[in-house]
C-alpha positions as a Markdown table, in Angstrom:
| # | Residue | x | y | z |
|---|---|---|---|---|
| 1 | Ser | 76.3 | 77.0 | -17.2 |
| 2 | Ala | 75.0 | 80.5 | -18.3 |
| 3 | Ile | 78.6 | 81.7 | -18.9 |
| 4 | Ser | 79.9 | 78.5 | -20.5 |
| 5 | Trp | 76.9 | 78.0 | -22.8 |
| 6 | Gly | 75.1 | 81.3 | -22.9 |
| 7 | Leu | 78.0 | 83.6 | -23.7 |
| 8 | Pro | 79.2 | 81.6 | -26.7 |
| 9 | Ser | 75.6 | 81.2 | -27.9 |
| 10 | Ala | 75.1 | 84.9 | -27.7 |
| 11 | Ile | 78.3 | 85.6 | -29.6 |
| 12 | Leu | 77.3 | 83.1 | -32.3 |
| 13 | Val | 73.9 | 84.6 | -32.8 |
| 14 | Leu | 75.3 | 88.2 | -32.9 |
| 15 | Gly | 78.0 | 87.0 | -35.4 |
| 16 | Leu | 75.3 | 85.4 | -37.6 |
| 17 | Val | 73.2 | 88.5 | -37.5 |
| 18 | Ala | 76.2 | 90.7 | -38.4 |
| 19 | Trp | 77.1 | 88.3 | -41.2 |
| 20 | Glu | 73.5 | 88.5 | -42.6 |
| 21 | Arg | 73.5 | 92.3 | -42.6 |
| 22 | Arg | 77.0 | 92.7 | -44.1 |
| 23 | Ser | 77.0 | 90.0 | -46.8 |
| 24 | Ala | 74.8 | 88.3 | -49.4 |
| 25 | Ala | 73.6 | 85.8 | -46.8 |
| 26 | Ala | 70.0 | 86.5 | -47.5 |
| 27 | Arg | 69.6 | 83.4 | -49.6 |
| 28 | Thr | 71.1 | 81.2 | -47.0 |
| 29 | Val | 68.9 | 82.7 | -44.3 |
| 30 | Ile | 65.8 | 82.2 | -46.4 |
| 31 | Leu | 66.7 | 78.6 | -47.1 |
| 32 | Ala | 67.4 | 77.9 | -43.5 |
| 33 | Gly | 64.1 | 79.6 | -42.5 |
| 34 | Arg | 62.2 | 77.4 | -45.0 |
| 35 | Leu | 63.9 | 74.3 | -43.7 |
| 36 | Gly | 63.1 | 75.4 | -40.2 |
| 37 | Asp | 59.5 | 75.7 | -41.0 |
| 38 | Ser | 59.4 | 72.0 | -41.8 |
| 39 | Ser | 61.1 | 71.1 | -38.5 |
| 40 | Tyr | 57.9 | 70.0 | -36.8 |
| 41 | Val | 57.2 | 67.5 | -39.5 |
| 42 | Leu | 60.8 | 66.3 | -39.2 |
| 43 | Tyr | 60.2 | 65.9 | -35.4 |
| 44 | Leu | 57.1 | 63.8 | -36.1 |
| 45 | Ile | 58.6 | 61.5 | -38.7 |
| 46 | His | 62.3 | 61.1 | -38.0 |
| 47 | Thr | 61.9 | 58.1 | -35.8 |
| 48 | Leu | 59.9 | 56.3 | -38.4 |
| 49 | Leu | 62.4 | 57.2 | -41.2 |
| 50 | Val | 65.4 | 56.1 | -39.2 |
| 51 | Thr | 63.7 | 52.8 | -38.2 |
| 52 | Leu | 62.8 | 52.2 | -41.9 |
| 53 | Ala | 66.4 | 53.0 | -43.0 |
| 54 | Val | 67.9 | 50.6 | -40.4 |
| 55 | Glu | 65.5 | 47.8 | -41.3 |
| 56 | Gly | 66.2 | 48.4 | -45.0 |
| 57 | Ala | 69.9 | 48.3 | -44.4 |
| 58 | Leu | 69.7 | 45.0 | -42.4 |
| 59 | Ala | 67.3 | 43.4 | -45.0 |
| 60 | Leu | 69.6 | 44.0 | -48.0 |
| 61 | Pro | 73.0 | 42.3 | -47.8 |
| 62 | Gly | 75.0 | 45.0 | -49.6 |
| 63 | Leu | 73.7 | 47.9 | -47.5 |
| 64 | Ser | 74.8 | 46.6 | -44.1 |
| 65 | Ser | 78.4 | 47.2 | -45.0 |
| 66 | Ile | 78.1 | 51.0 | -45.6 |
| 67 | Ala | 80.0 | 53.1 | -43.2 |
| 68 | Pro | 77.8 | 54.2 | -40.4 |
| 69 | Ile | 78.7 | 57.9 | -40.7 |
| 70 | Ala | 78.0 | 57.9 | -44.4 |
| 71 | Ala | 74.7 | 56.2 | -43.8 |
| 72 | Ala | 73.8 | 58.8 | -41.1 |
| 73 | Phe | 74.4 | 61.6 | -43.5 |
| 74 | Val | 72.3 | 60.0 | -46.2 |
| 75 | Val | 69.4 | 59.2 | -43.8 |
| 76 | Ala | 69.6 | 62.7 | -42.3 |
| 77 | Gly | 69.5 | 64.4 | -45.8 |
| 78 | Ala | 66.6 | 62.2 | -46.9 |
| 79 | Ala | 64.7 | 62.9 | -43.7 |
| 80 | Val | 65.1 | 66.6 | -44.1 |
| 81 | Gly | 64.0 | 66.4 | -47.8 |
| 82 | Ile | 61.0 | 64.2 | -47.0 |
| 83 | Ala | 60.0 | 66.4 | -44.1 |
| 84 | His | 60.2 | 69.5 | -46.2 |
| 85 | Ala | 58.1 | 67.9 | -49.0 |
| 86 | Leu | 55.4 | 66.9 | -46.4 |
| 87 | His | 55.5 | 70.4 | -45.0 |
| 88 | Leu | 54.8 | 71.9 | -48.4 |
| 89 | Thr | 52.2 | 69.4 | -49.5 |
| 90 | Ile | 50.3 | 68.7 | -46.3 |
| 91 | Glu | 51.1 | 70.9 | -43.3 |
| 92 | Arg | 51.3 | 74.3 | -44.9 |
| 93 | Pro | 48.1 | 74.0 | -47.0 |
| 94 | Leu | 46.3 | 72.6 | -43.9 |
| 95 | Met | 47.4 | 75.5 | -41.7 |
| 96 | Gln | 46.4 | 78.0 | -44.4 |
| 97 | Arg | 43.0 | 76.4 | -44.6 |
| 98 | Leu | 42.5 | 76.3 | -40.8 |
| 99 | Asn | 43.5 | 79.9 | -40.4 |
| 100 | Pro | 43.1 | 81.8 | -43.8 |
| 101 | Lys | 43.6 | 85.3 | -42.3 |
| 102 | Arg | 47.1 | 84.5 | -41.0 |
| 103 | Thr | 50.1 | 83.8 | -43.2 |
| 104 | Val | 51.8 | 80.6 | -42.2 |
| 105 | Leu | 55.2 | 81.8 | -43.4 |
| 106 | Pro | 55.8 | 85.5 | -42.8 |
| 107 | Val | 57.8 | 87.2 | -45.5 |
| 108 | Arg | 61.2 | 88.4 | -44.2 |
| 109 | Pro | 61.8 | 92.1 | -44.7 |
| 110 | Pro | 64.5 | 92.9 | -47.2 |
| 111 | Ile | 67.9 | 93.5 | -45.9 |
| 112 | Ile | 68.8 | 97.2 | -46.0 |
| 113 | Arg | 72.4 | 97.8 | -46.8 |
| 114 | Glu | 74.0 | 101.0 | -45.8 |
| 115 | Ala | 76.0 | 102.9 | -48.4 |
| 116 | Ala | 79.8 | 102.5 | -47.9 |
């Protein structure tokens, strides 16, 4: 288990770190970090959103014929967007109010590129 999952995971993480340091991946990393910050809200609301999407698809006659994989991508994208909006409007301000001395989202240090 450690070799079959741990080794490929370690190689993947090392590859992503190397990619971040060698290329202009900073924007991608910052976006992924911001979406990662909203993951707790996504965890809390995803069941509700999926249930509402399924009920809505069953209630409207035209939506029940949508391909399941396409519907899954639409629902997942909407869930991530809604979770991020809730994070920015509710969770983050609440955390800043509860703990004003600590920054909720630490600022990533700039990537230092070595001269070639």
